[in-house]
MITORSE-62506 format. One record per residue (C-alpha): residue in three letters; x, y, z. Coordinates in steps of 0.05 Angstrom, whole numbers, plus 5000, padded with zeros to 4 digits. Layout:
N
<nuza><residuo>ala</residuo><x>X</x><y>Y</y><z>Z</z></nuza>
...
end
This chain:
223
<nuza><residuo>met</residuo><x>4879</x><y>5492</y><z>5120</z></nuza>
<nuza><residuo>asn</residuo><x>4811</x><y>5480</y><z>5105</z></nuza>
<nuza><residuo>thr</residuo><x>4808</x><y>5409</y><z>5081</z></nuza>
<nuza><residuo>ser</residuo><x>4744</x><y>5386</y><z>5044</z></nuza>
<nuza><residuo>ile</residuo><x>4732</x><y>5308</y><z>5045</z></nuza>
<nuza><residuo>ala</residuo><x>4669</x><y>5279</y><z>5004</z></nuza>
<nuza><residuo>arg</residuo><x>4638</x><y>5212</y><z>5033</z></nuza>
<nuza><residuo>cys</residuo><x>4622</x><y>5160</y><z>4984</z></nuza>
<nuza><residuo>gly</residuo><x>4608</x><y>5084</y><z>4993</z></nuza>
<nuza><residuo>thr</residuo><x>4560</x><y>5041</y><z>5039</z></nuza>
<nuza><residuo>pro</residuo><x>4546</x><y>5043</y><z>5111</z></nuza>
<nuza><residuo>ala</residuo><x>4587</x><y>4979</y><z>5126</z></nuza>
<nuza><residuo>ser</residuo><x>4648</x><y>5016</y><z>5090</z></nuza>
<nuza><residuo>val</residuo><x>4648</x><y>5091</y><z>5085</z></nuza>
<nuza><residuo>ile</residuo><x>4702</x><y>5106</y><z>5034</z></nuza>
<nuza><residuo>phe</residuo><x>4729</x><y>5176</y><z>5037</z></nuza>
<nuza><residuo>cys</residuo><x>4746</x><y>5211</y><z>4972</z></nuza>
<nuza><residuo>cys</residuo><x>4795</x><y>5265</y><z>4971</z></nuza>
<nuza><residuo>ala</residuo><x>4773</x><y>5330</y><z>4939</z></nuza>
<nuza><residuo>leu</residuo><x>4817</x><y>5358</y><z>4886</z></nuza>
<nuza><residuo>ala</residuo><x>4809</x><y>5427</y><z>4910</z></nuza>
<nuza><residuo>asn</residuo><x>4826</x><y>5414</y><z>4981</z></nuza>
<nuza><residuo>pro</residuo><x>4865</x><y>5342</y><z>4984</z></nuza>
<nuza><residuo>leu</residuo><x>4889</x><y>5318</y><z>5052</z></nuza>
<nuza><residuo>thr</residuo><x>4957</x><y>5344</y><z>5069</z></nuza>
<nuza><residuo>gly</residuo><x>5018</x><y>5301</y><z>5106</z></nuza>
<nuza><residuo>thr</residuo><x>5030</x><y>5337</y><z>5168</z></nuza>
<nuza><residuo>gly</residuo><x>5097</x><y>5365</y><z>5184</z></nuza>
<nuza><residuo>tyr</residuo><x>5128</x><y>5343</y><z>5115</z></nuza>
<nuza><residuo>arg</residuo><x>5161</x><y>5389</y><z>5066</z></nuza>
<nuza><residuo>arg</residuo><x>5123</x><y>5363</y><z>4999</z></nuza>
<nuza><residuo>pro</residuo><x>5177</x><y>5370</y><z>4944</z></nuza>
<nuza><residuo>val</residuo><x>5154</x><y>5351</y><z>4873</z></nuza>
<nuza><residuo>gly</residuo><x>5195</x><y>5324</y><z>4816</z></nuza>
<nuza><residuo>asp</residuo><x>5265</x><y>5289</y><z>4819</z></nuza>
<nuza><residuo>ala</residuo><x>5300</x><y>5232</y><z>4849</z></nuza>
<nuza><residuo>ala</residuo><x>5333</x><y>5283</y><z>4900</z></nuza>
<nuza><residuo>ser</residuo><x>5265</x><y>5304</y><z>4924</z></nuza>
<nuza><residuo>lys</residuo><x>5240</x><y>5231</y><z>4935</z></nuza>
<nuza><residuo>gly</residuo><x>5300</x><y>5219</y><z>4975</z></nuza>
<nuza><residuo>ala</residuo><x>5287</x><y>5278</y><z>5018</z></nuza>
<nuza><residuo>leu</residuo><x>5214</x><y>5260</y><z>5029</z></nuza>
<nuza><residuo>arg</residuo><x>5232</x><y>5184</y><z>5041</z></nuza>
<nuza><residuo>arg</residuo><x>5282</x><y>5200</y><z>5099</z></nuza>
<nuza><residuo>gln</residuo><x>5228</x><y>5249</y><z>5129</z></nuza>
<nuza><residuo>val</residuo><x>5174</x><y>5192</y><z>5125</z></nuza>
<nuza><residuo>leu</residuo><x>5225</x><y>5145</y><z>5157</z></nuza>
<nuza><residuo>gln</residuo><x>5240</x><y>5188</y><z>5213</z></nuza>
<nuza><residuo>ser</residuo><x>5167</x><y>5200</y><z>5229</z></nuza>
<nuza><residuo>arg</residuo><x>5155</x><y>5123</y><z>5225</z></nuza>
<nuza><residuo>gln</residuo><x>5208</x><y>5103</y><z>5270</z></nuza>
<nuza><residuo>glu</residuo><x>5176</x><y>5154</y><z>5325</z></nuza>
<nuza><residuo>arg</residuo><x>5115</x><y>5118</y><z>5326</z></nuza>
<nuza><residuo>ala</residuo><x>5097</x><y>5077</y><z>5393</z></nuza>
<nuza><residuo>ala</residuo><x>5093</x><y>5000</y><z>5385</z></nuza>
<nuza><residuo>glu</residuo><x>5019</x><y>5011</y><z>5410</z></nuza>
<nuza><residuo>gln</residuo><x>5004</x><y>5058</y><z>5359</z></nuza>
<nuza><residuo>arg</residuo><x>5030</x><y>5009</y><z>5306</z></nuza>
<nuza><residuo>leu</residuo><x>4981</x><y>4958</y><z>5332</z></nuza>
<nuza><residuo>met</residuo><x>4924</x><y>5001</y><z>5325</z></nuza>
<nuza><residuo>val</residuo><x>4942</x><y>5029</y><z>5260</z></nuza>
<nuza><residuo>ala</residuo><x>4948</x><y>4955</y><z>5235</z></nuza>
<nuza><residuo>asp</residuo><x>4878</x><y>4936</y><z>5263</z></nuza>
<nuza><residuo>ala</residuo><x>4849</x><y>4996</y><z>5235</z></nuza>
<nuza><residuo>ile</residuo><x>4870</x><y>4981</y><z>5164</z></nuza>
<nuza><residuo>ala</residuo><x>4850</x><y>4912</y><z>5172</z></nuza>
<nuza><residuo>met</residuo><x>4776</x><y>4937</y><z>5194</z></nuza>
<nuza><residuo>his</residuo><x>4775</x><y>4988</y><z>5134</z></nuza>
<nuza><residuo>leu</residuo><x>4790</x><y>4939</y><z>5080</z></nuza>
<nuza><residuo>leu</residuo><x>4757</x><y>4875</y><z>5107</z></nuza>
<nuza><residuo>ala</residuo><x>4690</x><y>4918</y><z>5107</z></nuza>
<nuza><residuo>ala</residuo><x>4703</x><y>4943</y><z>5035</z></nuza>
<nuza><residuo>pro</residuo><x>4659</x><y>4906</y><z>4979</z></nuza>
<nuza><residuo>phe</residuo><x>4718</x><y>4905</y><z>4932</z></nuza>
<nuza><residuo>thr</residuo><x>4758</x><y>4853</y><z>4976</z></nuza>
<nuza><residuo>gln</residuo><x>4701</x><y>4804</y><z>4966</z></nuza>
<nuza><residuo>val</residuo><x>4747</x><y>4770</y><z>4912</z></nuza>
<nuza><residuo>asp</residuo><x>4780</x><y>4703</y><z>4903</z></nuza>
<nuza><residuo>arg</residuo><x>4853</x><y>4724</y><z>4905</z></nuza>
<nuza><residuo>ile</residuo><x>4884</x><y>4785</y><z>4931</z></nuza>
<nuza><residuo>ala</residuo><x>4959</x><y>4804</y><z>4922</z></nuza>
<nuza><residuo>cys</residuo><x>4989</x><y>4833</y><z>4987</z></nuza>
<nuza><residuo>his</residuo><x>5059</x><y>4851</y><z>5018</z></nuza>
<nuza><residuo>leu</residuo><x>5080</x><y>4828</y><z>5081</z></nuza>
<nuza><residuo>ser</residuo><x>5094</x><y>4891</y><z>5125</z></nuza>
<nuza><residuo>met</residuo><x>5165</x><y>4903</y><z>5150</z></nuza>
<nuza><residuo>gly</residuo><x>5196</x><y>4947</y><z>5201</z></nuza>
<nuza><residuo>thr</residuo><x>5158</x><y>5012</y><z>5217</z></nuza>
<nuza><residuo>glu</residuo><x>5110</x><y>5003</y><z>5156</z></nuza>
<nuza><residuo>pro</residuo><x>5034</x><y>5005</y><z>5174</z></nuza>
<nuza><residuo>gly</residuo><x>5020</x><y>4931</y><z>5188</z></nuza>
<nuza><residuo>thr</residuo><x>4985</x><y>4885</y><z>5142</z></nuza>
<nuza><residuo>gly</residuo><x>4985</x><y>4824</y><z>5187</z></nuza>
<nuza><residuo>pro</residuo><x>4917</x><y>4832</y><z>5214</z></nuza>
<nuza><residuo>leu</residuo><x>4891</x><y>4842</y><z>5145</z></nuza>
<nuza><residuo>ile</residuo><x>4917</x><y>4784</y><z>5119</z></nuza>
<nuza><residuo>thr</residuo><x>4895</x><y>4736</y><z>5169</z></nuza>
<nuza><residuo>gly</residuo><x>4823</x><y>4762</y><z>5160</z></nuza>
<nuza><residuo>leu</residuo><x>4834</x><y>4749</y><z>5091</z></nuza>
<nuza><residuo>leu</residuo><x>4855</x><y>4679</y><z>5100</z></nuza>
<nuza><residuo>gln</residuo><x>4795</x><y>4666</y><z>5148</z></nuza>
<nuza><residuo>arg</residuo><x>4748</x><y>4688</y><z>5092</z></nuza>
<nuza><residuo>gly</residuo><x>4776</x><y>4636</y><z>5049</z></nuza>
<nuza><residuo>val</residuo><x>4813</x><y>4689</y><z>5002</z></nuza>
<nuza><residuo>asp</residuo><x>4880</x><y>4665</y><z>4963</z></nuza>
<nuza><residuo>val</residuo><x>4930</x><y>4712</y><z>4987</z></nuza>
<nuza><residuo>ile</residuo><x>4995</x><y>4714</y><z>4946</z></nuza>
<nuza><residuo>val</residuo><x>5053</x><y>4754</y><z>4967</z></nuza>
<nuza><residuo>pro</residuo><x>5112</x><y>4784</y><z>4930</z></nuza>
<nuza><residuo>val</residuo><x>5184</x><y>4749</y><z>4929</z></nuza>
<nuza><residuo>ser</residuo><x>5246</x><y>4776</y><z>4894</z></nuza>
<nuza><residuo>ser</residuo><x>5280</x><y>4740</y><z>4835</z></nuza>
<nuza><residuo>ala</residuo><x>5353</x><y>4743</y><z>4820</z></nuza>
<nuza><residuo>asp</residuo><x>5336</x><y>4789</y><z>4755</z></nuza>
<nuza><residuo>his</residuo><x>5307</x><y>4838</y><z>4809</z></nuza>
<nuza><residuo>arg</residuo><x>5232</x><y>4824</y><z>4781</z></nuza>
<nuza><residuo>met</residuo><x>5177</x><y>4809</y><z>4832</z></nuza>
<nuza><residuo>glu</residuo><x>5145</x><y>4740</y><z>4831</z></nuza>
<nuza><residuo>trp</residuo><x>5097</x><y>4714</y><z>4878</z></nuza>
<nuza><residuo>val</residuo><x>5076</x><y>4656</y><z>4932</z></nuza>
<nuza><residuo>leu</residuo><x>5011</x><y>4633</y><z>4955</z></nuza>
<nuza><residuo>phe</residuo><x>5017</x><y>4651</y><z>5027</z></nuza>
<nuza><residuo>asp</residuo><x>5014</x><y>4601</y><z>5079</z></nuza>
<nuza><residuo>pro</residuo><x>5021</x><y>4623</y><z>5151</z></nuza>
<nuza><residuo>ser</residuo><x>5055</x><y>4565</y><z>5176</z></nuza>
<nuza><residuo>ala</residuo><x>5114</x><y>4568</y><z>5124</z></nuza>
<nuza><residuo>pro</residuo><x>5179</x><y>4597</y><z>5150</z></nuza>
<nuza><residuo>leu</residuo><x>5199</x><y>4663</y><z>5129</z></nuza>
<nuza><residuo>arg</residuo><x>5266</x><y>4688</y><z>5105</z></nuza>
<nuza><residuo>leu</residuo><x>5292</x><y>4757</y><z>5091</z></nuza>
<nuza><residuo>ser</residuo><x>5308</x><y>4777</y><z>5021</z></nuza>
<nuza><residuo>ser</residuo><x>5374</x><y>4813</y><z>4997</z></nuza>
<nuza><residuo>ile</residuo><x>5339</x><y>4876</y><z>5012</z></nuza>
<nuza><residuo>gly</residuo><x>5310</x><y>4858</y><z>5075</z></nuza>
<nuza><residuo>val</residuo><x>5240</x><y>4841</y><z>5052</z></nuza>
<nuza><residuo>pro</residuo><x>5207</x><y>4784</y><z>5089</z></nuza>
<nuza><residuo>glu</residuo><x>5191</x><y>4723</y><z>5044</z></nuza>
<nuza><residuo>pro</residuo><x>5157</x><y>4658</y><z>5055</z></nuza>
<nuza><residuo>asp</residuo><x>5183</x><y>4592</y><z>5030</z></nuza>
<nuza><residuo>gly</residuo><x>5134</x><y>4555</y><z>4978</z></nuza>
<nuza><residuo>pro</residuo><x>5128</x><y>4543</y><z>4902</z></nuza>
<nuza><residuo>arg</residuo><x>5133</x><y>4606</y><z>4863</z></nuza>
<nuza><residuo>leu</residuo><x>5078</x><y>4624</y><z>4820</z></nuza>
<nuza><residuo>gly</residuo><x>5119</x><y>4671</y><z>4767</z></nuza>
<nuza><residuo>ala</residuo><x>5101</x><y>4747</y><z>4752</z></nuza>
<nuza><residuo>glu</residuo><x>5041</x><y>4726</y><z>4713</z></nuza>
<nuza><residuo>ala</residuo><x>5002</x><y>4708</y><z>4778</z></nuza>
<nuza><residuo>leu</residuo><x>4989</x><y>4774</y><z>4792</z></nuza>
<nuza><residuo>ser</residuo><x>4942</x><y>4778</y><z>4732</z></nuza>
<nuza><residuo>asp</residuo><x>4895</x><y>4729</y><z>4770</z></nuza>
<nuza><residuo>ala</residuo><x>4887</x><y>4779</y><z>4831</z></nuza>
<nuza><residuo>gly</residuo><x>4821</x><y>4821</y><z>4841</z></nuza>
<nuza><residuo>leu</residuo><x>4857</x><y>4873</y><z>4885</z></nuza>
<nuza><residuo>val</residuo><x>4936</x><y>4891</y><z>4895</z></nuza>
<nuza><residuo>ile</residuo><x>4950</x><y>4918</y><z>4962</z></nuza>
<nuza><residuo>val</residuo><x>5022</x><y>4951</y><z>4960</z></nuza>
<nuza><residuo>pro</residuo><x>5065</x><y>4987</y><z>5008</z></nuza>
<nuza><residuo>ala</residuo><x>5079</x><y>5060</y><z>5002</z></nuza>
<nuza><residuo>met</residuo><x>5124</x><y>5114</y><z>5034</z></nuza>
<nuza><residuo>ala</residuo><x>5065</x><y>5166</y><z>5016</z></nuza>
<nuza><residuo>val</residuo><x>5009</x><y>5176</y><z>4963</z></nuza>
<nuza><residuo>asp</residuo><x>4985</x><y>5241</y><z>4934</z></nuza>
<nuza><residuo>his</residuo><x>4909</x><y>5264</y><z>4914</z></nuza>
<nuza><residuo>ala</residuo><x>4931</x><y>5241</y><z>4843</z></nuza>
<nuza><residuo>gly</residuo><x>4947</x><y>5171</y><z>4861</z></nuza>
<nuza><residuo>asn</residuo><x>5023</x><y>5183</y><z>4858</z></nuza>
<nuza><residuo>arg</residuo><x>5055</x><y>5131</y><z>4902</z></nuza>
<nuza><residuo>leu</residuo><x>5127</x><y>5143</y><z>4932</z></nuza>
<nuza><residuo>gly</residuo><x>5160</x><y>5065</y><z>4940</z></nuza>
<nuza><residuo>arg</residuo><x>5227</x><y>5058</y><z>4971</z></nuza>
<nuza><residuo>gly</residuo><x>5266</x><y>5068</y><z>4902</z></nuza>
<nuza><residuo>ala</residuo><x>5280</x><y>4997</y><z>4882</z></nuza>
<nuza><residuo>gly</residuo><x>5230</x><y>4995</y><z>4825</z></nuza>
<nuza><residuo>tyr</residuo><x>5202</x><y>4929</y><z>4841</z></nuza>
<nuza><residuo>tyr</residuo><x>5133</x><y>4949</y><z>4844</z></nuza>
<nuza><residuo>asp</residuo><x>5127</x><y>4999</y><z>4785</z></nuza>
<nuza><residuo>arg</residuo><x>5152</x><y>4941</y><z>4741</z></nuza>
<nuza><residuo>ala</residuo><x>5108</x><y>4891</y><z>4767</z></nuza>
<nuza><residuo>leu</residuo><x>5049</x><y>4936</y><z>4765</z></nuza>
<nuza><residuo>ala</residuo><x>5059</x><y>4962</y><z>4692</z></nuza>
<nuza><residuo>ser</residuo><x>5008</x><y>4918</y><z>4660</z></nuza>
<nuza><residuo>val</residuo><x>4962</x><y>4909</y><z>4723</z></nuza>
<nuza><residuo>thr</residuo><x>4887</x><y>4918</y><z>4703</z></nuza>
<nuza><residuo>ala</residuo><x>4859</x><y>4901</y><z>4779</z></nuza>
<nuza><residuo>pro</residuo><x>4851</x><y>4960</y><z>4826</z></nuza>
<nuza><residuo>val</residuo><x>4914</x><y>4977</y><z>4869</z></nuza>
<nuza><residuo>cys</residuo><x>4917</x><y>5005</y><z>4940</z></nuza>
<nuza><residuo>ala</residuo><x>4973</x><y>5031</y><z>4971</z></nuza>
<nuza><residuo>val</residuo><x>4980</x><y>5026</y><z>5054</z></nuza>
<nuza><residuo>val</residuo><x>5005</x><y>5090</y><z>5081</z></nuza>
<nuza><residuo>his</residuo><x>4994</x><y>5127</y><z>5150</z></nuza>
<nuza><residuo>ala</residuo><x>4941</x><y>5186</y><z>5151</z></nuza>
<nuza><residuo>asn</residuo><x>4998</x><y>5237</y><z>5146</z></nuza>
<nuza><residuo>glu</residuo><x>5030</x><y>5204</y><z>5094</z></nuza>
<nuza><residuo>leu</residuo><x>4967</x><y>5219</y><z>5045</z></nuza>
<nuza><residuo>met</residuo><x>4995</x><y>5285</y><z>5017</z></nuza>
<nuza><residuo>glu</residuo><x>4974</x><y>5335</y><z>4969</z></nuza>
<nuza><residuo>ser</residuo><x>5030</x><y>5317</y><z>4921</z></nuza>
<nuza><residuo>val</residuo><x>5093</x><y>5273</y><z>4918</z></nuza>
<nuza><residuo>pro</residuo><x>5154</x><y>5272</y><z>4878</z></nuza>
<nuza><residuo>his</residuo><x>5138</x><y>5226</y><z>4824</z></nuza>
<nuza><residuo>glu</residuo><x>5167</x><y>5212</y><z>4753</z></nuza>
<nuza><residuo>ala</residuo><x>5133</x><y>5187</y><z>4687</z></nuza>
<nuza><residuo>his</residuo><x>5154</x><y>5114</y><z>4699</z></nuza>
<nuza><residuo>asp</residuo><x>5118</x><y>5112</y><z>4770</z></nuza>
<nuza><residuo>val</residuo><x>5046</x><y>5070</y><z>4766</z></nuza>
<nuza><residuo>ile</residuo><x>4999</x><y>5108</y><z>4805</z></nuza>
<nuza><residuo>val</residuo><x>4945</x><y>5077</y><z>4849</z></nuza>
<nuza><residuo>gln</residuo><x>4872</x><y>5076</y><z>4849</z></nuza>
<nuza><residuo>met</residuo><x>4862</x><y>5082</y><z>4927</z></nuza>
<nuza><residuo>ala</residuo><x>4898</x><y>5087</y><z>4991</z></nuza>
<nuza><residuo>val</residuo><x>4881</x><y>5060</y><z>5062</z></nuza>
<nuza><residuo>thr</residuo><x>4902</x><y>5091</y><z>5125</z></nuza>
<nuza><residuo>glu</residuo><x>4882</x><y>5084</y><z>5197</z></nuza>
<nuza><residuo>thr</residuo><x>4827</x><y>5133</y><z>5188</z></nuza>
<nuza><residuo>gly</residuo><x>4795</x><y>5103</y><z>5124</z></nuza>
<nuza><residuo>leu</residuo><x>4796</x><y>5088</y><z>5054</z></nuza>
<nuza><residuo>phe</residuo><x>4813</x><y>5142</y><z>5003</z></nuza>
<nuza><residuo>arg</residuo><x>4797</x><y>5141</y><z>4930</z></nuza>
<nuza><residuo>val</residuo><x>4834</x><y>5178</y><z>4879</z></nuza>
<nuza><residuo>pro</residuo><x>4783</x><y>5225</y><z>4839</z></nuza>
<nuza><residuo>thr</residuo><x>4776</x><y>5207</y><z>4770</z></nuza>
<nuza><residuo>gly</residuo><x>4751</x><y>5252</y><z>4713</z></nuza>
end
């Protein structure tokens, strides 16, 4: 396949924009589009691929993702919302460390009893616990769901993202509910082969404006 990628941005942080005519395609995945069953099939494929990655490769991916985002001008804000990566997800640890060293307030998600997402100001010294769905959550005062409105950038996990900004999550719906009224740019974190031509999506799914992988930053084309 002939893939055309247009570069835009500054020398310090080159941002790759996926061309609509020839978007990047995930390697080795079937790409069903549409319903919940298709979403489940793609999630299983992505999880299998992630589990096959060596530990050393996962560390390299996390470092590269941090490098790309920390060099981007849109991370020069006072507060950023970012998830704590878990399991085989692309790692966010080096990114969060870099943001904290820069003096950025990093807020991380915690789940509430009514299946909403709230936020806690991240303190690396605070103990972590696993939520009911297996997500690491730090102790600390809860800032409420409205804290997200103060973030200048929202960084979210994803199983896959396509050239139109459709994001495939794990299926619980927490992020779609939380992001419904967000005005700040939203950046999904995926591996390079999880940036695809198309992913299954439904009307209620919230799109993202960009994705970061170990190979660079990718803006969703507009217009």
